[in-house]
Backbone bond lengths (Angstrom), bond angles and torsions (degrees), N, CA, C in turn:
res aa  C-N    CA-C-N  psi(-1)  N-CA   C-N-CA  omega(-1)  CA-C   N-CA-C  phi
1 M - - - 1.472 - - 1.523 110.91 -
2 D 1.343 116.08 165.03 1.441 120.99 179.00 1.517 111.59 -66.72
3 D 1.338 117.77 150.60 1.442 119.84 177.19 1.517 109.30 -79.09
4 A 1.343 115.11 174.19 1.464 119.28 -174.27 1.540 112.41 -60.59
5 A 1.332 116.64 -35.84 1.452 119.83 -178.97 1.517 112.17 -62.42
6 A 1.336 116.59 -34.65 1.441 120.81 178.64 1.524 112.14 -77.35
7 I 1.327 115.61 -37.48 1.462 121.13 -177.59 1.521 110.40 -72.19
8 W 1.357 117.80 -41.72 1.457 123.23 179.22 1.508 107.59 -104.04
9 P 1.330 119.59 94.68 1.457 121.37 -172.52 1.527 112.11 -70.59
10 D 1.334 114.58 153.29 1.461 120.01 172.18 1.516 107.46 -68.04
11 L 1.351 115.47 141.21 1.467 120.13 -174.46 1.519 110.53 -141.70
12 P 1.338 118.70 57.79 1.484 119.59 -179.92 1.526 111.81 -66.94
13 F 1.282 118.05 122.79 1.452 122.17 -173.99 1.525 110.75 -60.37
14 S 1.314 117.42 -37.05 1.476 119.87 -176.05 1.509 112.19 -61.48
15 S 1.333 118.24 -25.97 1.461 121.78 -176.68 1.522 112.73 -80.92
16 W 1.334 118.47 -14.96 1.467 118.86 -177.20 1.513 112.81 -142.37
17 R 1.332 117.35 24.39 1.478 121.41 -176.76 1.517 112.92 -56.75
18 D 1.342 116.87 -40.65 1.493 118.74 -179.78 1.523 111.45 -68.25
19 T 1.325 115.90 -41.21 1.462 119.26 177.32 1.526 110.89 -64.49
20 A 1.334 115.88 -41.64 1.463 119.60 180.00 1.531 110.59 -60.39
21 A 1.327 117.47 -42.86 1.451 121.62 -179.02 1.539 110.75 -64.76
22 T 1.327 116.67 -41.99 1.455 120.82 179.36 1.538 110.83 -69.04
23 L 1.326 115.65 -44.38 1.471 119.25 -178.43 1.517 111.94 -64.72
24 Q 1.322 117.79 -34.95 1.469 119.74 176.23 1.536 110.10 -59.47
25 L 1.312 116.23 -42.48 1.471 119.10 179.49 1.526 111.89 -70.32
26 W 1.319 117.74 -36.87 1.473 119.67 175.05 1.513 111.11 -61.45
27 T 1.351 116.85 -44.49 1.458 119.18 179.32 1.525 111.38 -64.22
28 Q 1.338 116.16 -30.79 1.476 118.64 178.02 1.530 110.94 -66.03
29 I 1.308 116.55 -39.28 1.468 120.02 177.52 1.519 111.36 -58.55
30 V 1.321 115.68 -49.52 1.484 120.55 179.73 1.527 109.40 -67.81
31 G 1.340 117.09 -41.21 1.466 119.42 178.60 1.500 112.25 -61.95
32 K 1.313 118.90 -35.95 1.467 120.91 179.64 1.539 111.34 -71.57
33 V 1.330 117.24 -27.36 1.464 118.58 171.73 1.522 110.14 -63.29
34 R 1.334 116.49 -44.00 1.449 120.01 177.63 1.529 110.91 -64.62
35 L 1.351 116.02 -42.74 1.463 121.01 179.39 1.510 111.30 -58.78
36 T 1.319 116.99 -42.82 1.465 122.47 -177.66 1.532 112.31 -65.85
37 L 1.317 116.62 -38.07 1.475 121.45 -170.46 1.514 114.32 -97.83
38 T 1.319 119.30 -17.61 1.461 122.19 -171.90 1.508 111.65 -97.67
39 P 1.346 117.50 136.77 1.466 120.18 176.77 1.531 111.33 -57.66
40 W 1.310 116.12 147.55 1.455 122.31 -179.08 1.533 111.52 -62.96
41 V 1.333 115.73 140.99 1.463 123.47 174.13 1.528 106.85 -129.41
42 N 1.337 115.88 146.84 1.489 118.78 -178.87 1.504 112.99 -51.19
43 H 1.324 114.28 143.50 1.479 123.79 176.14 1.524 112.99 63.84
44 G 1.322 116.64 22.55 1.449 119.41 178.18 1.520 115.45 71.54
45 W 1.350 116.20 24.08 1.454 119.30 -176.79 1.523 112.84 -74.15
46 Q 1.309 118.04 -1.98 1.466 120.40 176.41 1.539 112.28 -86.38
47 V 1.348 117.11 -5.32 1.469 118.06 -172.66 1.544 115.52 -100.65
48 P 1.354 121.33 -23.83 1.466 118.11 -170.01 1.524 114.47 -70.93
49 L 1.332 112.96 171.80 1.458 122.30 167.96 1.518 108.46 -104.08
50 Y 1.325 117.07 169.42 1.454 121.86 -175.92 1.531 110.14 -133.34
51 V 1.323 115.13 145.39 1.469 120.80 176.52 1.528 108.65 -67.90
52 T 1.330 115.10 130.75 1.460 120.75 178.26 1.524 110.29 -120.39
53 A 1.321 116.79 -179.71 1.455 120.92 -178.54 1.539 111.50 -71.55
54 R 1.344 116.97 -8.74 1.446 119.61 -179.10 1.518 113.30 -127.53
55 G 1.335 118.01 -12.42 1.475 120.52 -179.20 1.488 114.46 171.71
56 L 1.322 117.73 -119.84 1.459 124.42 178.30 1.518 108.42 -129.83
57 G 1.324 116.52 129.15 1.452 120.69 -178.16 1.495 113.19 -126.29
58 A 1.321 115.38 159.23 1.467 120.76 -177.14 1.527 112.66 -88.27
59 S 1.352 118.21 -6.30 1.443 123.90 -172.73 1.538 109.30 63.55
60 P 1.343 119.19 168.66 1.472 120.70 -174.30 1.532 113.42 -58.46
61 I 1.302 116.36 127.63 1.471 123.16 178.71 1.545 107.66 -111.17
62 P 1.315 117.33 123.38 1.462 118.67 -179.96 1.544 110.96 -75.19
63 V 1.325 115.44 130.88 1.482 121.65 175.33 1.510 106.39 -134.01
64 G 1.319 116.86 101.98 1.470 120.39 -175.95 1.503 109.05 62.12
65 N 1.349 116.27 -124.96 1.464 122.28 179.16 1.511 113.20 -93.74
66 E 1.318 117.15 6.60 1.459 121.95 -173.59 1.535 110.32 -120.44
67 I 1.358 114.94 178.89 1.447 122.23 -179.23 1.538 108.06 -126.62
68 L 1.325 115.74 137.97 1.438 123.34 175.47 1.542 108.87 -114.86
69 E 1.294 117.63 136.12 1.470 122.04 172.89 1.534 107.31 -124.97
70 I 1.343 114.79 137.92 1.477 121.34 176.08 1.526 106.91 -128.30
71 E 1.339 116.46 134.53 1.456 119.81 -176.78 1.531 111.34 -142.22
72 F 1.334 114.78 131.66 1.440 120.87 167.53 1.531 108.12 -80.50
73 D 1.309 117.56 117.34 1.453 123.43 -179.30 1.528 106.54 -99.68
74 F 1.377 117.66 106.99 1.441 120.96 -178.90 1.522 112.51 -93.82
75 I 1.323 116.49 9.97 1.460 120.54 171.65 1.542 109.15 -96.83
76 S 1.339 115.94 -52.51 1.447 120.88 177.32 1.527 112.29 -89.51
77 H 1.318 116.21 -10.93 1.454 123.06 178.85 1.506 113.28 58.35
78 H 1.336 112.03 61.96 1.450 118.46 170.82 1.528 108.73 -148.47
79 L 1.313 116.01 161.94 1.459 121.96 172.41 1.520 107.39 -101.19
80 A 1.319 116.49 129.45 1.457 121.02 -176.48 1.541 109.95 -115.86
81 A 1.325 116.63 138.14 1.450 122.79 172.38 1.514 108.10 -120.87
82 R 1.328 116.62 126.68 1.462 121.17 -177.93 1.541 108.29 -130.49
83 T 1.326 115.50 150.56 1.461 118.97 177.09 1.514 109.13 -126.57
84 S 1.334 114.85 165.05 1.465 122.39 176.92 1.524 112.33 -72.68
85 R 1.349 116.21 -7.58 1.465 119.46 173.35 1.536 112.32 -85.65
86 G 1.351 115.28 -8.73 1.468 119.08 177.12 1.507 113.80 104.26
87 E 1.347 119.11 -4.28 1.451 119.36 176.28 1.542 110.88 -72.42
88 E 1.317 114.37 147.44 1.476 119.47 174.40 1.530 108.42 -151.41
89 R 1.338 114.52 129.51 1.460 120.67 175.83 1.522 108.67 -133.09
90 T 1.326 115.60 154.05 1.470 119.62 178.76 1.533 109.47 -133.38
91 L 1.337 113.93 158.67 1.455 119.51 170.24 1.521 106.62 -136.36
92 P 1.332 118.51 145.08 1.457 119.98 -176.29 1.520 112.31 -72.37
93 L 1.330 114.53 143.99 1.464 121.20 169.24 1.501 106.11 -93.42
94 A 1.319 115.30 108.97 1.456 123.19 -177.53 1.520 107.43 -153.34
95 P 1.327 117.38 167.34 1.454 119.20 -179.95 1.543 111.13 -54.05
96 Q 1.311 116.59 121.79 1.472 123.52 -179.47 1.506 108.77 -166.58
97 T 1.305 116.93 152.28 1.445 119.69 -177.70 1.547 110.20 -70.88
98 V 1.317 115.44 158.00 1.458 120.23 175.42 1.515 110.17 -58.01
99 A 1.328 117.40 -38.37 1.462 122.37 179.52 1.535 110.78 -60.57
100 D 1.332 116.02 -44.52 1.444 120.07 -179.98 1.528 111.19 -67.88
101 F 1.347 115.29 -40.87 1.467 119.73 179.76 1.537 109.15 -64.77
102 Y 1.323 117.60 -41.51 1.474 121.18 -179.90 1.537 110.01 -59.44
103 R 1.297 116.78 -48.16 1.476 120.27 179.56 1.552 110.50 -63.45
104 A 1.320 116.23 -38.74 1.474 119.91 -179.85 1.519 110.56 -65.73
105 V 1.331 117.92 -38.27 1.461 120.90 179.14 1.527 109.77 -65.71
106 I 1.312 117.46 -45.30 1.469 120.08 178.76 1.518 110.43 -60.52
107 D 1.348 117.19 -42.74 1.463 121.13 177.57 1.521 110.82 -63.64
108 L 1.333 116.34 -40.70 1.466 121.84 -179.67 1.547 109.25 -60.08
109 L 1.322 116.28 -46.44 1.466 119.68 -179.24 1.529 110.52 -67.40
110 N 1.330 117.35 -39.81 1.433 118.69 175.92 1.542 111.95 -60.56
111 G 1.338 115.08 -32.38 1.449 119.56 -179.23 1.513 113.94 -68.67
112 V 1.323 117.10 -22.64 1.481 120.53 176.00 1.522 110.55 -105.11
113 G 1.331 116.39 17.43 1.438 120.50 173.99 1.497 116.09 79.16
114 M 1.335 117.86 21.69 1.461 122.35 -178.02 1.527 108.29 -117.57
115 T 1.319 117.61 115.89 1.449 122.37 -179.91 1.527 108.31 -108.21
116 V 1.337 116.97 127.52 1.456 120.45 -178.47 1.518 109.17 -148.10
117 A 1.316 116.41 141.45 1.454 122.04 173.83 1.518 109.02 -115.51
118 I 1.326 117.34 127.88 1.471 121.36 -176.18 1.509 110.01 -115.22
119 N 1.333 115.05 162.59 1.457 122.47 171.31 1.522 107.16 -70.27
120 E 1.328 117.34 119.29 1.457 119.96 -173.20 1.527 114.65 -82.32
121 M 1.314 118.96 -4.31 1.476 119.86 -178.92 1.518 110.41 -83.85
122 P 1.334 118.48 124.56 1.475 121.18 176.70 1.554 109.67 -63.47
123 N 1.306 113.27 159.34 1.456 121.25 178.88 1.532 111.03 -115.67
124 E 1.322 115.79 146.59 1.476 122.76 170.60 1.537 113.49 58.45
125 V 1.348 116.35 30.75 1.456 119.77 173.22 1.532 107.68 -127.36
126 P 1.338 117.08 149.21 1.458 119.29 178.34 1.527 111.64 -71.75
127 N 1.323 115.80 145.88 1.484 121.22 175.51 1.537 111.93 50.83
128 P 1.323 118.92 56.81 1.464 120.53 -174.75 1.546 111.61 -65.21
129 I 1.324 114.86 145.76 1.460 123.39 177.24 1.525 107.09 -123.37
130 R 1.316 117.36 137.14 1.462 119.86 177.30 1.516 109.28 -54.53
131 F 1.351 115.63 138.85 1.451 119.66 -177.12 1.543 112.55 -52.97
132 S 1.326 115.51 -43.62 1.458 119.13 -175.18 1.531 113.20 -70.64
133 Q 1.349 115.53 -11.31 1.467 119.63 -179.05 1.521 114.34 -114.54
134 D 1.332 116.95 1.51 1.467 120.99 -173.91 1.536 109.90 -87.22
135 R 1.338 114.07 103.24 1.456 120.38 173.40 1.536 110.77 -112.65
136 T 1.340 115.01 16.48 1.442 121.14 178.27 1.530 111.73 -87.31
137 H 1.301 115.40 -42.69 1.484 120.26 -177.14 1.525 109.28 -95.72
138 A 1.330 116.46 116.78 1.456 119.69 -174.64 1.506 114.68 -147.69
139 A 1.339 117.93 15.07 1.471 121.91 -175.14 1.513 112.33 -89.42
140 Y 1.293 116.66 143.17 1.461 121.58 170.81 1.520 109.66 -152.09
141 D 1.331 115.31 104.33 1.470 122.56 175.93 1.539 105.55 -98.55
142 A 1.347 116.03 108.16 1.454 119.46 -174.02 1.520 111.64 -62.82
143 V 1.314 118.47 -37.41 1.464 119.60 -179.41 1.532 109.81 -66.40
144 A 1.324 118.05 -41.98 1.459 121.04 178.28 1.516 111.91 -64.10
145 A 1.327 117.72 -41.04 1.453 121.48 179.11 1.517 110.93 -63.87
146 Y 1.335 115.24 -39.77 1.473 120.07 176.54 1.526 112.10 -63.22
147 R 1.331 116.00 -43.54 1.464 119.09 -179.78 1.539 111.03 -66.72
148 F 1.304 117.61 -37.16 1.455 121.05 175.50 1.521 110.31 -60.14
149 W 1.339 116.35 -47.35 1.456 119.53 178.47 1.541 111.47 -62.76
150 R 1.326 117.48 -39.69 1.468 118.98 178.97 1.539 110.32 -63.06
151 A 1.323 117.70 -36.53 1.457 119.36 173.91 1.510 111.89 -63.96
152 L 1.326 116.40 -41.61 1.461 119.91 178.19 1.532 111.73 -61.52
153 V 1.332 117.25 -36.78 1.464 120.87 178.18 1.526 110.70 -57.79
154 Q 1.337 116.28 -45.37 1.458 120.20 -178.74 1.522 110.87 -68.09
155 V 1.318 116.79 -43.15 1.458 120.77 -177.68 1.548 108.87 -66.82
156 D 1.284 116.96 -42.16 1.470 121.56 -178.59 1.529 111.05 -57.28
157 R 1.309 116.32 -45.87 1.480 119.13 -175.83 1.556 110.54 -66.66
158 I 1.324 117.73 -38.77 1.455 119.87 178.94 1.515 111.83 -71.50
159 F 1.342 116.43 -40.12 1.467 119.65 175.41 1.547 110.78 -59.50
160 K 1.306 115.46 -39.89 1.495 117.93 -179.48 1.511 110.54 -68.38
161 L 1.322 119.11 -36.47 1.455 120.56 174.09 1.522 111.34 -62.20
162 F 1.330 115.66 -46.08 1.458 119.97 178.02 1.544 110.45 -60.24
163 R 1.308 116.99 -42.48 1.477 121.49 -179.33 1.520 111.78 -58.37
164 S 1.341 115.32 -32.92 1.472 119.08 -173.99 1.533 113.52 -68.87
165 G 1.333 117.61 -11.79 1.457 120.45 -179.24 1.535 113.64 -90.14
166 F 1.349 117.28 18.54 1.472 119.03 -174.08 1.526 109.38 -130.27
167 L 1.350 115.39 128.49 1.443 120.86 178.93 1.530 111.95 -90.65
168 G 1.319 115.74 -23.40 1.449 119.80 -178.79 1.519 112.16 -75.37
169 K 1.351 115.15 -172.51 1.436 120.42 178.98 1.521 109.85 -65.66
170 V 1.327 116.71 129.25 1.451 122.14 -178.52 1.531 108.61 -146.38
171 S 1.308 116.69 138.59 1.436 119.75 180.00 1.516 111.68 -71.28
172 P 1.362 116.93 160.38 1.475 118.56 164.67 1.509 109.19 -62.94
173 V 1.309 116.39 167.26 1.463 120.87 169.77 1.509 105.49 -83.64
174 H 1.324 118.77 113.10 1.441 119.82 -173.36 1.520 112.68 -141.09
175 F 1.346 115.01 155.74 1.430 122.70 -175.46 1.523 108.64 -102.33
176 F 1.318 115.50 113.59 1.444 121.24 -179.86 1.535 108.60 -88.13
177 W 1.343 115.39 115.79 1.449 120.21 -176.78 1.500 114.23 -73.04
178 G 1.333 118.42 -19.37 1.450 120.26 175.87 1.500 112.78 -67.23
179 S 1.310 115.52 -55.30 1.469 121.55 179.04 1.528 112.46 -89.74
180 F 1.346 118.05 -6.23 1.461 123.50 174.89 1.534 111.28 60.01
181 D 1.346 115.62 48.53 1.448 120.50 -179.57 1.527 110.98 -141.37
182 L 1.328 114.14 154.44 1.452 122.19 174.96 1.532 107.47 -97.00
183 A 1.340 116.52 131.36 1.465 118.72 -171.89 1.517 112.92 -142.10
184 V 1.303 116.58 158.38 1.460 124.58 171.70 1.525 107.63 -142.85
185 T 1.323 117.60 136.92 1.460 122.12 -172.29 1.517 110.62 -131.58
186 R 1.344 115.63 131.56 1.452 122.28 174.22 1.523 108.95 -104.94
187 F 1.338 115.80 146.67 1.453 122.12 -176.59 1.530 109.58 -118.23
188 S 1.341 115.51 139.03 1.491 119.15 178.29 1.514 111.41 -77.36
189 G 1.340 118.41 -21.44 1.441 122.05 -173.69 1.523 113.85 95.77
190 Q 1.336 116.37 -4.79 1.457 120.54 -178.12 1.533 111.61 -104.30
191 P 1.332 118.07 143.01 1.480 120.46 176.96 1.531 110.67 -60.89
192 A 1.321 115.42 150.35 1.474 121.93 179.18 1.529 108.71 -109.86
193 P 1.316 116.78 157.56 1.483 119.28 173.08 1.524 110.12 -60.71
194 L 1.338 116.29 154.78 1.454 121.31 179.03 1.515 109.90 -56.15
195 H 1.334 116.64 125.66 1.467 120.85 178.17 1.516 109.49 -67.82
196 P 1.340 118.63 141.00 1.464 120.12 -177.46 1.562 111.97 -71.32
197 G 1.324 118.04 -14.28 1.462 119.05 -177.53 1.520 111.64 74.42
198 G 1.296 117.33 -152.60 1.454 120.64 177.21 1.516 114.40 86.06
199 V 1.327 119.74 10.85 1.458 121.35 176.20 1.518 108.44 -73.32
200 P 1.345 119.84 121.45 1.460 121.03 -177.35 1.509 112.88 -57.39
201 G 1.320 115.83 130.91 1.473 120.73 177.50 1.494 115.29 73.65
202 L 1.362 116.65 17.37 1.462 119.09 -179.48 1.530 107.74 -137.61
203 P 1.326 119.11 123.76 1.472 120.38 -179.21 1.545 111.48 -58.27
204 D 1.305 116.58 140.25 1.467 120.67 -178.93 1.522 110.77 -57.98
205 A 1.298 118.77 -34.79 1.462 121.10 -178.77 1.524 110.80 -62.04
206 V 1.334 116.95 -38.05 1.448 121.74 178.31 1.536 110.75 -66.36
207 T 1.308 115.27 -45.31 1.469 119.88 -179.84 1.522 110.68 -63.83
208 R 1.301 117.10 -43.56 1.461 120.21 -178.12 1.495 112.73 -66.83
209 E 1.329 118.09 -35.75 1.451 118.76 177.18 1.541 110.12 -70.81
210 A 1.342 116.13 -36.90 1.464 119.38 179.55 1.522 111.61 -63.19
211 Y 1.345 116.35 -32.11 1.486 120.74 -178.85 1.529 111.15 -111.38
212 S 1.327 116.38 37.81 1.467 120.51 -179.93 1.535 111.92 -72.30
213 H 1.336 116.89 -19.67 1.457 121.66 -179.10 1.533 110.09 -132.30
214 E 1.318 114.98 158.89 1.480 120.51 -177.05 1.506 108.68 -61.99
215 V 1.344 115.78 137.33 1.435 120.91 -178.99 1.533 112.09 -136.63
216 S 1.324 113.56 154.72 1.476 123.01 162.91 1.523 104.22 -122.00
217 S 1.321 115.78 114.47 1.452 119.73 -173.91 1.517 111.04 -122.43
218 A 1.324 114.96 140.27 1.476 120.28 178.33 1.514 108.94 -132.70
219 G 1.302 115.29 153.98 1.442 118.96 -179.95 1.517 114.89 -165.14
220 F 1.312 113.41 -176.45 1.489 121.92 -179.76 1.515 107.91 -135.99
221 W 1.333 115.61 131.12 1.451 118.93 171.62 1.504 109.06 -126.59
222 P 1.361 118.80 151.14 1.450 121.39 -176.47 1.517 114.49 -85.34
223 G 1.340 117.38 -4.19 1.463 121.73 -179.87 1.538 109.13 114.70
224 S 1.306 115.59 164.91 1.445 123.28 179.69 1.534 108.13 -155.95
225 E 1.321 116.44 175.58 1.480 118.59 178.65 1.536 109.65 -62.76
226 A 1.323 116.82 -34.83 1.474 119.21 -179.25 1.514 112.06 -76.81
227 F 1.337 117.83 -27.65 1.475 122.37 -179.35 1.517 106.07 -139.63
228 P 1.333 117.25 83.19 1.478 122.08 -166.85 1.530 115.94 -82.23
229 R 1.308 116.12 53.10 1.469 119.87 173.09 1.521 109.02 -161.19
230 A 1.323 114.96 148.28 1.463 120.39 178.04 1.516 109.96 -71.14
231 A 1.314 115.69 140.02 1.490 119.66 -176.80 1.509 110.84 -160.01
232 F 1.325 113.14 158.70 1.455 122.09 169.17 1.528 108.18 -97.49
233 Y 1.305 116.49 149.69 1.490 119.71 179.13 1.530 109.29 -137.27
234 S 1.293 114.88 159.66 1.476 121.50 174.41 1.510 108.67 -152.24
235 Y 1.314 117.14 134.03 1.465 121.17 179.79 1.516 110.20 -146.05
236 A 1.296 115.49 166.23 1.463 122.82 175.22 1.512 109.92 -124.12
237 Y 1.332 115.04 139.40 1.482 119.74 172.40 1.507 109.11 -129.93
238 P 1.325 117.32 126.85 1.469 126.70 -11.72 1.521 110.02 -67.60
239 E 1.338 117.17 152.63 1.442 119.51 -178.99 1.522 109.51 -74.68
240 P 1.360 117.70 118.33 1.463 119.75 179.11 1.537 112.26 -70.78
241 E 1.295 115.50 154.47 1.453 119.20 175.66 1.521 109.04 -63.46
242 G 1.331 116.31 133.57 1.438 121.77 -178.70 1.511 115.86 90.29
243 F 1.327 118.12 -10.45 1.460 121.71 -176.92 1.519 111.90 -57.33
244 R 1.313 116.80 -50.08 1.450 121.41 -175.72 1.503 114.19 -68.17
245 D 1.337 117.01 -15.10 1.466 121.39 -177.53 1.527 112.36 -95.96
246 R 1.315 117.45 -1.98 1.466 120.01 -177.64 1.533 110.66 -75.65
247 P 1.335 116.15 145.75 1.493 119.72 177.59 1.528 109.22 -72.99
248 V 1.331 115.56 135.25 1.464 121.51 176.96 1.510 108.43 -132.66
249 T 1.308 117.69 -168.84 1.450 123.44 -176.54 1.526 113.09 -53.10
250 A 1.322 116.07 135.01 1.464 121.17 175.65 1.533 108.31 -57.64
251 G 1.337 115.35 134.33 1.437 120.64 -177.55 1.517 113.61 100.84
252 A 1.329 116.53 -16.06 1.461 121.39 176.50 1.495 109.92 -97.02
253 H 1.348 115.86 157.70 1.453 120.44 177.57 1.516 110.02 -149.02
254 Y 1.288 117.29 161.02 1.474 121.87 176.50 1.515 108.29 -90.09
255 D 1.322 117.33 123.32 1.458 123.07 178.82 1.525 108.23 -95.70
256 T 1.305 116.45 112.13 1.475 120.26 -176.43 1.518 112.56 -68.75
257 T 1.333 117.68 -27.50 1.444 119.25 177.56 1.511 112.39 -71.08
258 L 1.331 116.38 -43.56 1.441 121.23 179.43 1.523 113.32 -81.78
259 G 1.330 116.07 -23.95 1.460 120.44 -178.65 1.533 112.25 73.13
260 E 1.305 116.41 39.20 1.471 119.74 -179.73 1.531 110.53 -160.59
261 F 1.321 114.90 159.02 1.443 120.08 173.22 1.535 110.30 -74.54
262 I 1.306 115.36 139.47 1.479 123.04 -177.01 1.529 108.76 -123.42
263 L 1.312 116.51 134.37 1.449 123.70 171.73 1.537 107.48 -129.17
264 P 1.343 117.51 112.96 1.483 118.31 -177.44 1.532 111.65 -59.57
265 Y 1.316 113.97 139.89 1.483 120.16 177.60 1.514 110.34 -57.31
266 D 1.334 118.23 -40.78 1.463 120.77 -178.42 1.527 112.30 -64.03
267 T 1.344 116.76 -29.50 1.457 118.72 176.83 1.507 111.12 -66.40
268 V 1.302 115.96 -38.30 1.494 120.42 177.82 1.536 108.53 -73.43
269 R 1.301 117.15 -47.02 1.472 121.73 -174.65 1.507 112.06 -57.13
270 T 1.326 115.89 -37.77 1.480 120.02 -175.38 1.515 113.58 -97.00
271 A 1.328 117.42 4.49 1.473 121.50 178.96 1.532 110.87 -69.12
272 A 1.318 116.51 158.70 1.447 121.13 177.44 1.533 110.40 -61.82
273 D 1.341 115.62 -37.18 1.464 121.52 178.87 1.527 107.84 -134.81
274 P 1.360 117.97 86.29 1.466 119.73 -176.71 1.516 113.76 -58.86
275 D 1.340 117.57 -37.99 1.461 119.74 -178.64 1.520 111.28 -61.50
276 A 1.351 115.54 -44.43 1.440 119.49 -177.74 1.541 111.03 -67.40
277 M 1.331 116.00 -40.31 1.468 118.14 179.74 1.510 111.30 -62.81
278 L 1.323 117.39 -45.39 1.475 118.81 -178.56 1.511 110.83 -66.35
279 L 1.329 117.76 -42.28 1.434 119.54 178.04 1.543 112.20 -62.15
280 D 1.312 116.10 -36.27 1.477 119.33 176.87 1.520 110.96 -66.90
281 F 1.329 116.84 -39.58 1.467 119.88 176.90 1.520 111.18 -60.26
282 L 1.329 115.82 -47.28 1.480 119.63 178.87 1.504 111.01 -60.76
283 S 1.327 116.95 -42.66 1.466 121.39 -175.22 1.508 111.94 -71.83
284 T 1.333 118.21 -43.25 1.460 119.82 -176.00 1.535 112.32 -74.12
285 T 1.325 116.69 -33.63 1.469 117.84 177.49 1.497 111.43 -73.70
286 Y 1.345 117.37 -36.01 1.461 119.60 173.03 1.500 111.33 -62.22
287 A 1.365 116.51 -44.30 1.493 119.93 179.52 1.516 110.27 -61.27
288 A 1.312 118.24 -36.42 1.473 121.15 177.24 1.505 110.63 -61.75
289 A 1.320 116.73 -42.74 1.489 120.38 179.29 1.522 111.70 -69.96
290 A 1.321 116.88 -43.02 1.466 120.61 -176.45 1.507 112.22 -69.39
291 E 1.319 116.41 -42.18 1.465 119.61 -176.93 1.534 112.18 -73.34
292 T 1.320 116.96 -42.32 1.475 118.31 178.83 1.511 111.29 -74.41
293 G 1.360 116.40 -25.00 1.456 119.87 -179.88 1.515 114.75 -91.20
294 G 1.332 117.55 -1.32 1.459 120.67 177.61 1.490 114.91 70.56
295 W 1.337 118.10 32.14 1.463 121.43 177.15 1.528 110.77 -68.20
296 D 1.296 117.39 151.05 1.472 122.89 176.39 1.536 107.84 -83.63
297 R 1.300 116.36 80.72 1.446 120.92 -173.15 1.541 112.63 -63.71
298 A 1.329 116.72 -34.88 1.454 119.78 -178.55 1.564 110.93 -64.29
299 A 1.312 116.08 -33.20 1.463 119.68 -179.53 1.529 112.32 -84.75
300 L 1.335 117.47 -25.28 1.454 120.86 -171.23 1.509 115.74 -96.82
301 E 1.361 116.88 -17.55 1.463 118.57 -173.07 1.512 112.68 -113.02
302 C 1.312 116.06 158.15 1.428 122.69 173.98 1.531 108.65 -132.92
303 P 1.340 118.55 155.24 1.474 119.56 -179.65 1.508 111.21 -62.23
304 M 1.318 117.15 143.58 1.477 121.79 179.85 1.533 110.14 -60.75
305 G 1.326 118.30 -26.73 1.465 119.53 -175.30 1.511 113.68 -76.42
306 V 1.299 119.81 -13.71 1.475 122.48 -175.14 1.540 110.01 -59.80
307 P 1.326 120.33 -49.17 1.457 118.74 -177.88 1.512 113.71 -57.84
308 A 1.338 117.43 -38.92 1.471 121.19 178.90 1.533 111.06 -62.33
309 R 1.317 116.15 -40.32 1.489 119.83 178.96 1.528 110.03 -66.63
310 V 1.312 116.97 -40.02 1.457 120.73 -179.52 1.535 110.37 -62.41
311 R 1.326 116.56 -38.70 1.457 118.28 -178.03 1.542 113.18 -64.29
312 R 1.341 117.18 -18.33 1.449 119.28 179.93 1.532 112.35 -87.23
313 L 1.331 117.74 -4.77 1.474 119.79 179.35 1.518 111.57 -67.58
């Protein structure tokens, strides 16, 4: 099998920052199609994309009596739209403006008999430009997009393993196109104080519903202009007293500006056992949140070995 360096690709933000900015906006266009057509689910769980065997997909979207699927294919580098009636259309992923991509997506959906109108304003990005008017973002480095997806594949499988150790309410492992990160969230089951809101480009009502209950959330982002490096994060809302002072995985630290524990992606990627390091980060930061927050761990958790035993049935 491949060694860790091949499995966990190098992902320096500086080498693909323009592609990352463009791709975030492209995923928002597809994500807003899903948002428009999919019934609401608590905490906004109807909006994310999911890691697939070829890229990022929207999962089945109900349209009348049929199903629509949309997928970014980072192997063949195209966007595919498929329906349960058997139609399938693709458009190439190549350097093009957000405005051109937006029009191409609408045409693609029309081509498979699906008409949808979305809110054209991007979310959670600085200085947003309407999709149909954005000729600023136009980069697409196919190699960089592929490497980003390959990193997501590794993160997704470890997040899913971590998720399996929880009996309480826990989110799917999903990719939020607004913040451009892959995340998984555990819930204590207890209501949380009203969130103050104030997330740029996100209505306060959405934020407050997302944080209506106590959470321990972890995720991975590839970097941004404000935080120009790939990293794993973990935070608690509300943050319990003593949370930030708890010992966690070596190499991680609590960032007082961000209000969360940070573990650089490169620290994991270059570790002797990247899987074990990431799983330890997820486990120790969750334990910090649960123990300082007074969660009923005995009722909420299950041994990690249980899923493996079930698979042998």
